[in-house]
C-alpha positions in Angstrom: 0.0 0.0 0.1 1.1 3.5 -0.8 1.2 6.3 1.8 2.1 10.0 1.5 5.3 9.4 3.3 6.5 5.9 1.8 5.4 2.4 0.6 4.4 -0.6 2.6 5.2 -4.0 1.0 3.4 -7.0 2.6 4.1 -10.8 2.0 2.4 -13.7 3.8 5.2 -13.5 6.5 6.8 -10.1 6.5 6.1 -6.5 5.9 8.4 -3.6 5.2 7.8 0.3 5.0 10.3 2.3 3.1 10.0 6.1 3.8 10.6 8.9 1.4 13.1 10.1 4.0 15.3 7.1 3.5 14.0 5.1 6.6 13.1 1.5 6.8 10.9 -0.4 9.2 10.3 -4.0 9.2 8.0 -6.5 10.9 6.4 -9.9 10.8 2.9 -10.4 9.7 0.6 -12.1 12.3 -0.4 -15.9 11.6 -4.1 -16.5 11.3 -5.4 -19.7 12.7 -4.7 -22.7 10.6 -8.4 -23.9 10.3 -9.5 -20.4 9.1 -6.9 -20.4 6.0 -9.0 -23.3 4.5 -12.7 -22.3 5.1 -14.2 -20.6 2.0 -15.5 -17.0 2.6 -13.8 -17.1 6.2 -10.4 -17.2 4.8 -10.8 -14.2 2.5 -12.0 -12.2 5.4 -9.1 -13.3 7.6 -6.7 -12.5 4.8 -8.0 -9.1 4.3 -7.8 -8.4 8.2 -4.3 -9.7 8.3 -3.3 -7.4 5.4 -4.2 -4.4 7.5 -1.8 -5.3 10.3 1.0 -2.9 9.5 -1.5 -0.1 9.8 -3.2 -1.0 13.0 -0.5 -2.4 15.1 1.4 0.0 17.6 4.6 -1.0 16.0 3.4 -0.5 12.5 3.6 2.3 10.1 0.8 4.8 11.4 0.7 7.2 14.5 -2.0 6.9 17.2 -4.3 9.6 15.8 -4.1 8.0 12.2 -5.0 4.5 13.7 -8.1 5.8 15.5 -9.3 7.7 12.4 -8.8 4.7 10.1 -10.6 2.5 12.8 -13.4 4.8 12.8 -13.6 4.7 9.0 -13.7 0.9 9.1 -16.3 0.5 11.7 -18.5 3.5 10.8 -20.3 1.6 8.0 -21.1 -1.3 10.5 -22.6 1.1 13.1 -24.4 3.2 10.6 -26.6 0.4 9.4 -28.7 0.7 12.6 -29.0 4.5 12.7 -31.7 6.6 11.1 -31.3 6.9 7.3 -30.8 10.8 7.1 -28.0 10.5 9.8 -26.2 7.5 8.3 -26.3 9.3 4.8 -24.6 12.4 6.0 -22.1 10.7 8.5 -21.3 8.1 5.7 -20.7 10.9 3.1 -18.6 12.8 5.4 -16.6 9.7 6.4 -16.0 8.8 2.7 -14.8 12.2 1.8 -12.4 12.2 4.7 -11.1 8.7 3.8 -10.7 9.7 0.1 -8.8 12.8 1.3 -6.5 10.6 3.4 -5.9 8.3 0.4 -5.0 10.9 -2.1 -2.8 13.2 0.1 0.7 14.2 -0.7 2.6 12.0 -3.2 0.4 9.0 -2.5 -0.7 8.6 -6.1 2.7 8.7 -7.4 4.0 6.3 -4.7 1.1 4.0 -5.5 2.3 3.7 -9.1 5.8 3.1 -7.8 4.5 0.3 -5.5 3.0 -1.5 -8.4 6.1 -1.0 -10.6 8.3 -2.3 -7.9 6.2 -5.5 -7.4 6.2 -6.1 -11.3 10.0 -5.6 -11.3 10.2 -8.4 -8.7 7.8 -10.7 -10.6 9.6 -10.0 -14.0 13.1 -10.5 -12.2 14.2 -6.9 -13.2 14.8 -5.3 -9.9 18.4 -4.1 -10.7 17.2 -2.8 -14.2 14.4 -1.0 -12.6 16.5 0.5 -10.0 18.9 2.0 -12.7 15.9 3.3 -14.8 16.8 0.7 -17.6 13.5 -1.0 -17.2 10.2 0.4 -16.4 7.6 -2.3 -15.5 4.0 -1.4 -15.6 2.4 0.9 -12.9 -0.9 -1.1 -13.1 -1.5 -4.3 -10.9 -4.0 -7.2 -10.9 -3.7 -7.4 -7.1 -4.3 -3.8 -6.3 -7.0 -3.0 -3.8 -8.6 -0.8 -6.5 -9.5 -4.1 -8.4 -11.0 -5.5 -5.2 -13.1 -2.3 -4.5 -14.2 -2.5 -8.2 -15.7 -6.0 -7.5 -16.8 -5.2 -4.0 -19.3 -2.2 -4.9 -21.4 -3.9 -7.5 -21.7 -7.2 -5.4 -22.7 -5.0 -2.4 -25.3 -3.0 -4.4 -26.8 -6.3 -5.9 -26.8 -7.9 -2.5 -28.7 -5.1 -0.9 -31.2 -5.0 -3.9 -31.9 -8.7 -4.2 -31.5 -10.0 -0.6 -33.8 -13.2 -0.7 -34.6 -13.3 3.1 -36.8 -11.1 5.1 -35.2 -7.8 5.8 -34.2 -7.1 9.4 -32.2 -4.3 11.1 -28.9 -6.4 10.9 -29.5 -7.3 7.1 -27.2 -4.4 5.7 -24.4 -5.6 8.1 -24.7 -9.3 7.0 -24.9 -8.3 3.2 -21.8 -6.1 3.7 -19.8 -8.8 5.3 -20.9 -11.4 2.7 -20.0 -9.0 -0.1 -16.5 -8.6 1.4 -16.1 -12.4 1.6 -17.5 -13.2 -1.9 -15.4 -10.4 -3.4 -12.2 -11.8 -1.7 -12.8 -15.3 -3.0 -13.5 -13.9 -6.6 -10.7 -11.7 -6.5 -8.1 -14.3 -5.6 -9.8 -16.8 -8.0 -9.4 -14.4 -11.0 -5.8 -13.4 -10.0 -4.8 -17.0 -10.0 -6.5 -18.0 -13.3 -4.6 -18.0 -16.6 -8.0 -17.6 -18.5 -8.0 -14.2 -20.0 -12.0 -14.2 -20.0 -12.0 -14.6 -16.3 -9.6 -11.7 -15.9 -12.3 -9.6 -17.7 -13.6 -9.0 -14.2 -10.6 -7.0 -13.3 -10.9 -4.6 -16.3 -12.9 -2.0 -14.2 -10.3 -1.9 -11.4 -7.4 -1.5 -13.9 -9.2 1.3 -15.6 -9.8 3.0 -12.2 -6.0 2.7 -11.6 -5.5 5.3 -14.1 -7.1 7.7 -11.5 -5.6 6.0 -8.4 -2.0 6.0 -9.7 0.4 8.5 -11.5 3.5 7.8 -13.2 6.3 7.8 -10.5 9.8 9.5 -10.6 12.8 7.2 -10.4 13.3 8.3 -6.7 9.7 7.3 -6.0 10.3 3.9 -7.6 13.4 3.3 -5.5 11.4 3.9 -2.3 9.0 1.1 -3.3 12.0 -1.1 -4.6 13.7 -0.7 -1.0 10.5 -2.0 0.5 10.2 -5.0 -1.9 13.9 -5.9 -1.4 13.4 -6.0 2.3 10.5 -8.3 2.2 12.2 -10.6 -0.4 15.5 -10.8 1.5 13.5 -12.0 4.7 11.4 -14.3 2.6 14.2 -16.0 1.0 16.3 -16.2 4.2 
């Protein structure tokens, strides 16, 4: 994930944050329960939660105020489903605007492109060439959270519109959680598929990345490359 002050790279076992100021922070990812890794729908939610660990842990990449803000942004939609419609609409809109502002601040969009380029360089075994600006891998990524969001939104809307059971106060919450779980399953399935037809599902997210990323400078790409190198070194060790 890209931040205004650097790039976080996460693997199954390790994470690293490379800052634009030259700093480097490293940590280990939490291990989910073994059983939860194999249960359909549950495994996707667990993986999604684990991926946010570097943001929400005290020894991670965010400060206390920022953690509280992000926790509120995550919990707010779950709380608002049981509040009056007008209130939830206003608070939801305000939360969305604040979250988008947080995501787009500073050099985040450029570092987002750098993040994708560094990961592509690792996959193509062109890390050194990319560091020296001899190679410039794509700044678009199939695994970007933008693709996940592009899958989640229509599923959530469809679920709310065509929920087959009797509607109750907790129905929006159930639909939201199910939409997250199904989106994760579909997202991972499409990524692992070599079928080009299956990857059509990712086209909206890839198109949206033209808005959520910018062409990075070499120094920005090198920030992401340092984070990738840190994770790779520890994974290979």
